[in-house]
N, C-alpha and C positions, 0 to 999 in steps of 0.2 A: 407274749414277747416280754422278755426280760427288761429290768430297767436299764440296764447296761446296754441293751440294743437299743432301746429308745432314746438313749443319750447319744449314741454314737450316729443314729439315723437323724438326730435333731441337728448334732453337729456338723453332719454331710450336707443337709440342706442349708443350713445357715452360711457354711462355705460356698456353697455354688450360688447363694443369693447374693454374698458379699462379692463375689467374683464378677457376676452379672452386673451388679451397681457400678463396679470399679471399670469393666469395659464399656458400659454405656456412659459413663461419665468422660470418657476420653474425646475430646472436641473434634470434629469433623468440618471441614469448610465444605459449604455447599458450592457446587460450580457458579461461576458467574458469567453472563455473556456481557463481554467487555468491548469497548470501542475506544482506539486510541488516535489522537488528531495532532498534527503538527501546527501548533498555533501559529507560527511564522511571524512572532512577533517582532516588530523592526526596532522598538526601543533598545538601547544599549545593553547587554546582556540578559535581556528579557525573554528570551524566547523559551518555550516550555512546551511538554506534551501533555494535553488535557486527556485525561482518563474517565470514562463515562461507564455507568452499568445500566443494563436494560432489564427492566423487571420482569420482561416475560412477555409485556403486553405492549411494549413501544415505547413507554414512559421512561426518560432517561433522568439518572442523578450523578453527579460527581463521585469518583471513588475517593475514599479518605486519602488525603495526602495530595490530590490534586489541585493544580496542574505541578508537574514534576520539571524544575528548570533543565535546561539543556547546557549552559555555560556559554551559550553564544547568543546571535542577534540574526532575525531572519530579514527577508528583503522588503523593502518598503514599496511606497506607492511610486510607479513610475511616471516621470513627466509627461510621456506619452505613448501610446500602446501598452501592452501588458506582456510582452514576451518573458520578462522575469517570472510571470505566474504560470506558464503554459509548460506545464511538466507533471509529472505523476511518479509516483514511488518515493516521497519525499519522507516515508517512515516505513521500516521493516522490523519483521518479527521471525525469527528462526523458527523452524518447524516443531520444535520440542516446547515452544513457548516460554523459552527460558532468557532470552535476550531480546532486547528490543533496540533500535538505530534510528536516529533522527538527523536530518539535515539543518544546519545553520547557515543559510544562503549567503548571509551578508559578512559572515566571519570567517567563512571557508572552512569549517570544520565539519565532522560528524560525532554527534552524541551517542556513546555506547552505554546501555543500562542492563543490570540485571534485572529481570521480570520475577518477582516474588511470589509465593504461592497464592498471596491475597490479592494479586494483579498491581501492587504498587512497585515504584521501579527506585534502583538504587545506582548511580552512577559506577560503572566499571573503572579500575584505577588506571589513570592516564587520560581518562575521557574530558573534554572532549579531543579528538585525533584530526590533525589538520587532513585536508582533503587533497591536497598537492594539485590545486587549480582554483580557478575564480567562481564562486557561487555554485556549489553542489546542490544539485536538485532534484535527483534520484538515486535510489541504492537497489542494486540487483544483487541477491545473496544465495548462496548455495551451501547447504548444511553439509558439512563432513565431506566435502569435496575432494579432499586429498587423503582422507583416512586418518586414523588416531585422533579424531574430533577436531581436525584442522578443516576449517571452511573457507570459501572464496567469496570476495565482495568485490563488486565493479562499482566506482562512484562516477556518475556522469556531473562533470563540471560544466555548467552550462553557460557561464559568461555573459548574463544578459542581466546582471544586477545594475541598473542605471546610476547608482551611487558608488561604483568601483570602475575603475578606468580599464576599458576593454584590452583584454590580451589575447588569449586564444583558449577556446573550449576544448575539452579533452575528456577522454575514458582513463581513469586509473585503477588498478587492482590493488587489492590487499589480501593476506592471509588473515584469518580471525581464530583465535585461538578458542576453546571451548568454554573460557571464562568472559569471553568479548572483546579481548584485546586486539586492537587493530594494528597489524605491521604492514608498512607500504613496500610494494614489492618493486625493488630498485629497477628502472628502467621500463617498467609498464606503461607510463604514462603515454597515450595514443592521442595525438594532436589531430584536431579537426579545424576546418578552415575558418578563419575569423568569420563571424558573423553566422555561423552554422545553428547556433542555439538548440543543441540537442535536448530533448524533452524527456527521455526517460530510456532505461536499460533494463531487458529481461532476459534472466538466465534460461536458455534452452531446456525445455522440459526434460528431455530425453539425453542430455550433455551432461560432462562432469563440471565443465567450465565455461562452453561457449554459449555467446547471449546475442541479441538484437539490440540493435540501437536505432531510435527513432530521432533522426536529425531534423527537426522542426524547421527552421529558415532555410536549410539547405534543400530541403524538399526530397531528402532519400530515406530510404529505411535500408539498414545493412545488418549482415550476419558476420559474427568476428569469431575466431579462435583463440583459444587463450591457453597457453603451455602452462606446465605445472609450476612454473617460476613466475607466471602472472604475465607473459609478454604477448601483446595482442597482435593478430594480422587480420585481414580481411577476407571472408570466404566470398560472398558477392555482396554488391550494394545496387538498389534499384532504385531508379527515379519515380517519385508518387506520381500517380496518373493524375490527368485534367489540367485545365487549363491554370488553375491555383494550386500548384504542389505544395502544399504545407499539412503536416500530420501532427497531432498532439499527443493522443493517447492511444496506447496499443493494450491488447489482453490476450494470453495464451488460452487456447482450446485446452481444456483439462485430460482429454482423452486420446484426440488426434494429433499429427503434426499440422497444426494450423494457429494462425493469428488473425486478429481483426484489429485494423487499424482506422481511426477517424480521421476523416478529411473535411475540417471545417468550412473551407471556402467553397468546396464543391458540393457539399451536403450529401455526403455518402459515407458508408463503410465499405473499406476494399478489405478483401480477404486474400490472405496468403497462404500456402502451405510450405513445407519445407522436408528435405531428404534427410538421411541419416547424418551426412556432413554437416548440416544446416542450412545448405544452398535455398535460398528464397526463390519462389516465384508464385505471381499473380494468379489465382484459380477463380475469383468470382466478386461480386460486389451487391451493395444494396444500397437504394435510395434512403434519405432520410428528410422528413418535412419538418425539422426545426431549424433554427437559425444557430450556427456555431457549433456544430456537433463536435465535442472536443474530449470526453472521458468515456470509459467502457467498462464494463464488469460482465463476467458469466458465472452462472450458477455452478454448484461443484458437480451436477450431472454432465454439463456441456449442453444442455436443452435449450437453454434461454439467455440471450444476450441484452443487456441494459446499456443504453447510453444517454449522456446528457447533454441537452444543448442550451448552453449557458445564457446566449442572447435573447433566445424565446422563453426560457423558463421552462423547459419541458424535459420529459425523459420518454425515452421511446424502448419499447420491448419487442425483441425479434425472436422468431421460433428457429431453432437450429436443428431441426429434424434433417434437414439437408444441410451438413457443416459447410459448405461452399456457397449456399444461397439463402441467408438470412430472410425470413420473412417477416414482416412487420406484425405484430398483433395489437400494439396499443401505441397511442401518443398522447401523453397525459401531463397537463400543466401543473406543477407544483405549487403549494400554497404561498401565499406573502405578497404583497405589492412590490414589483420589481425583482422576483427573487431571480438567483444567478447561480442555478446548480452547477457544480462542478464535480469533484473527484467521487468516486462510489465504490462500495464494497457490499457483497452479499454477506450475510452473517452467518456463522458456522450452522445454525440449526435450518437455514434456509428460509426461515419465517419472514425475514426483514431485509429491505436495500436501504443502506444507510447513504446519504447523498450529501456532501458538504454544499455550502453556499457562502459565496462571496460576502453576502452580508452579515457574516459570523454566525449563522445558525446551522444546526443540523437537522435534515429532514429526515423522519424515520416511516419508511413505507412499507405497507403489510404486502407481502407476496401471497396471492393465492394460489390454489393448487394446480391451477393452468399457468402460473407463471407472471401472470397480469398483477398488477399492483394498485394500491390506493392509499391514500394519505388520511389517516384518522385520527393522529396526534398533533398537536400544534408543535411546530418546529421549536427544538431545544437550542436556546441562546447560548452560547459559547463565553458569553462575559468578556468578550475581546476588546481592546482599546479601540475606539473609533477610527475607521478606516484600515484596521488590521484583518488581511485577507488569509484565512486558514488554508494551508495547501498538505493535502495528504491524509488519508485514513486507514487505518488497519483494525482487525477484528482478531477476536480470539474467545475461547472458552476455556475457562481454567477454574 
């Protein structure tokens, strides 16, 4: 081989090596298993979203920059009862994982954030946005519902904040741009009876904009139609069953037209089906051995239902092989003296069940292959002010 050929070969190898080094030097962000919690801080202007990272074994650490302030105030300790805390959906993330929304219950606003590549949050221009009602407590969100990147949001204004003068609870709709800007749909506010204290709204899985509303103190669960301009009307409304008809949490089944409603005073889960128009009908139920069954979560496969029983400090696991007849598999007490488990989410990997606690901690439970759970790590303290009750949890892999 001639010297010239050797030199050319050396230069080619060197160039490839340099290119390889350059490509390898490009930073790649590892996926993070993220948990977002609405801290519901009742101190003026101090509400925030706490962001945590799971290291893969259930140990949690705060994300850099957390907490992220919402620009509003949460609802405080009520003088009696806890209707202001009986809700779900206080925090929402869009399907793409690029937007996050959180309620400010006492200042009647919804904070909108851009969810950055590293999981951190940046306020959307104009945030927080007015909720057009007293005490926003739940957010139902449908990505790209109207096409061209325009999404639909329904906000539940609960009207159970003891530090606000009662007026009337309502559902209000918004369009949401691809950048997260919320625009109130004029004329969309749907008033509910005073004292109804709605707990949450859920966008119907197969619908563009239809949703279900859980009217906690009214003792009803209702299905609503929503026009493309955000105007709402009732499809049907059912009285919750039993001698004590109040319901708090509901969760949709991910693959069939059904939902599960917790009935705390009657110690059971009520099962509902619905047709293509959204019309609801009761189809089954399951008993619960805990006290104050209030919140629920379903795994991605739709094979397991999880409920939390706040007063007894317990979690119940149900088998959903028959989606209309949940069968109890496990009833477990979470750790900690006087534990008060509430809002729940299964993490995106299906390996963990996150359970908020009114004592200001997050329980991280391991999910076994059969869907049962165990608590193997110490609950993570959220570092909230004394008496602060966190409301709402969401999860994301990013």
